[in-house]
C-alpha positions, 0 to 999 in steps of 0.5 A, spaced: 641 345 598 643 348 591 650 350 592 649 356 588 643 358 593 648 357 599 653 362 596 648 368 596 650 373 601 644 373 607 641 380 608 645 383 614 641 386 620 637 392 619 641 398 622 637 401 628 633 407 627 634 413 632 630 419 633 633 426 634 628 430 639 630 437 641 628 438 648 629 446 648 631 451 648 624 454 649 620 448 652 615 447 658 620 442 661 626 446 661 627 451 667 630 457 663 632 457 656 637 452 654 637 446 650 638 438 650 639 434 643 636 427 645 638 421 641 632 417 642 630 409 641 623 410 642 622 413 649 629 411 651 634 416 651 641 413 648 645 420 648 644 427 650 648 433 648 646 439 652 647 446 649 647 453 653 649 460 651 642 462 649 642 467 655 649 469 655 650 476 658 657 476 659 656 477 667 664 477 668 666 481 663 661 486 665 663 486 672 670 488 669 668 494 667 664 496 673 666 499 680 665 494 685 658 497 688 655 497 681 657 489 680 651 487 685 645 488 680 649 483 676 649 478 681 642 478 681 641 475 675 645 468 676 640 464 681 634 469 680 630 464 685 635 466 691 638 473 689 640 475 696 645 470 697 648 472 690 648 479 693 651 478 699 656 473 697 659 478 692 659 483 698 663 479 703 668 477 697 669 485 697 670 485 704 675 480 704 679 484 699 678 490 703 679 487 710 673 490 713 670 488 720 663 487 719 659 488 725 655 482 729 648 485 727 650 485 720 652 478 720 646 476 723 641 480 719 645 477 713 643 470 715 636 471 716 636 474 709 640 468 706 636 463 709 629 466 707 632 466 700 634 459 701 627 457 703 624 460 696 629 457 692 628 450 695 620 451 695 620 453 687 624 447 686 620 442 690 614 445 688 616 444 680 618 437 682 611 436 684 608 439 677 612 434 673 609 428 677 602 431 675 601 435 682 599 442 681 596 444 687 602 444 691 606 448 686 600 454 687 600 453 694 607 454 696 608 460 691 603 464 696 609 463 701 614 465 696 610 471 695 610 472 702 618 472 702 618 477 696 614 482 700 619 481 706 625 483 701 620 489 698 620 492 705 627 491 706 630 494 700 624 496 695 625 490 690 622 483 690 625 478 685 632 481 683 633 484 689 640 488 689 639 487 697 644 490 702 651 494 700 658 492 701 659 493 709 652 491 711 645 494 709 643 501 706 638 501 712 636 497 718 630 493 718 623 496 719 618 494 724 614 492 718 619 488 716 620 484 722 612 483 723 612 480 716 618 476 718 614 473 724 608 472 720 612 468 715 615 464 721 608 463 724 604 461 717 610 457 713 611 451 717 603 449 717 604 450 709 610 446 708 607 440 713 601 440 708 606 440 702 610 434 705 603 430 707 601 431 699 608 428 696 612 425 701 609 418 702 605 419 696 605 412 693 605 415 685 610 420 687 615 415 690 614 410 684 616 416 680 622 419 683 625 413 687 631 410 683 630 416 677 636 420 675 640 417 680 648 418 681 653 416 686 657 420 691 664 418 687 661 420 680 658 426 684 665 428 687 668 427 680 664 432 677 665 437 683 658 437 685 656 441 691 649 443 695 643 439 695 645 435 689 651 432 692 648 431 699 643 427 696 648 422 695 650 422 702 656 427 702 655 432 708 659 438 705 656 444 706 660 451 706 656 454 712 659 448 716 666 447 712 668 454 712 663 458 716 662 465 714 657 471 717 657 467 724 654 461 721 658 457 727 653 461 732 647 457 730 645 449 731 643 446 725 644 439 721 646 437 714 641 433 711 643 427 707 641 422 702 643 415 700 641 414 693 642 421 689 636 420 686 630 425 685 627 423 691 633 424 695 634 431 692 627 432 694 627 430 701 634 433 702 631 440 700 625 439 704 629 438 710 633 444 709 627 448 709 626 446 716 633 447 718 633 454 715 627 456 719 630 454 725 636 458 723 632 464 722 629 463 729 635 463 732 638 469 729 632 473 731 632 470 738 640 472 739 640 478 734 645 483 737 645 490 738 649 495 734 650 498 727 647 496 721 653 497 716 661 497 717 665 503 718 667 503 710 665 510 708 668 509 701 662 505 699 656 508 704 653 513 701 652 519 705 644 521 707 640 524 702 639 530 706 646 532 707 647 531 699 642 536 698 645 541 702 652 540 703 657 540 697 662 536 701 657 530 701 655 531 694 662 530 692 663 524 696 656 521 693 659 523 686 665 519 688 662 513 691 657 512 685 662 513 680 667 508 683 673 513 685 675 509 691 681 506 693 681 499 692 687 495 695 691 490 690 690 483 691 687 476 689 681 473 693 676 467 693 670 467 697 664 462 697 657 461 700 652 456 700 648 458 695 641 455 693 644 450 689 651 449 692 658 452 693 657 459 690 664 462 689 667 469 687 674 469 684 677 476 684 683 479 682 684 487 683 690 491 680 688 497 685 684 500 679 676 502 680 674 496 677 676 488 678 682 486 673 679 479 673 672 476 676 670 469 675 663 466 678 663 459 680 656 457 679 654 451 681 649 449 676 654 450 670 658 445 674 653 439 675 649 440 669 655 437 665 653 431 669 646 431 666 647 427 660 650 421 664 645 421 669 639 421 664 642 416 659 638 409 658 632 412 662 625 414 659 624 421 657 619 422 663 625 421 668 629 426 664 624 431 665 624 429 673 631 429 673 632 436 670 627 439 675 630 435 681 637 438 680 634 445 679 638 447 673 637 455 673 639 457 666 642 464 669 647 460 672 649 456 666 651 463 662 656 467 665 
């Protein structure tokens, strides 16, 4: 070899080229308006950077400028797939501050509504997982049952998606016979539909190959991120607020907490499937044991007088005005109350200085917490698996931005 040739520097290896892919903010694969900036090596995800804030509506600051009874419609817009749970969770937080004793009948009625909401939340999530694996039929079939639940909401409170259901202390009116008929009709028809949906996907070889092992996270990492709800239970941790810190008489009902083992897409799907069966059981138990009594607590400061009295009696009109404008006495205090939302522990941290509005209010939104783990979970996976992972985590954009 020529000496001069040996001294020539050999060309260094070419630097690897990566592609940047914007998944969102408005994209068919994102469930709401949020963005993931993906660094791709072909179809493999090297890095992911989530971006939220596209639908920031300043929930918490709005709430700090509103009377307590006017905050309920704000909570609707958090997880809009199961808004009654948000509404009732907020009502129970205020009741905790007031030290109000809630009638047993109200507690059971709330359980019925919250479990119906849990079913609608889970069926949307699992039906979308089916869509993202190529099975559209189950999605359309399950959505018919979602509409059936929305008709129940409509009969009870006049609203469907964002319900503003109930009041601080209970409900604005007792359930009508028509509402009970619709609930009974749903309890009769839904199990057959749910079973057919399971038969479509549960043991489907294509579905299993696409979901088992995809988007997995172990229990230690899930706890480190402060996961809760189905995403935590899929890793094998049996934490459920309804059992760990019972509220609304959940201790009166028999149900199991389904858990997974691998924390992957398939486990999250199966946990939600079983939870729908458990919710059906809880609703049936609540209806069978429904106690008699009033449909609201004795909290006249938050309960509007009958319209007929408002139209004909000056005192009732004045009282009505004071309630609507929030001119009621609120004790000073600091409380935290949480419920088992569709996606996990939904909490309300409330500080009152005795004024007509909260001094400080913070929402613990489960989606905001577990979405932080999304980049770690999808790193090294294929783009198609990242889409499935997002579906199975049930990231609701309304909970990301507060």
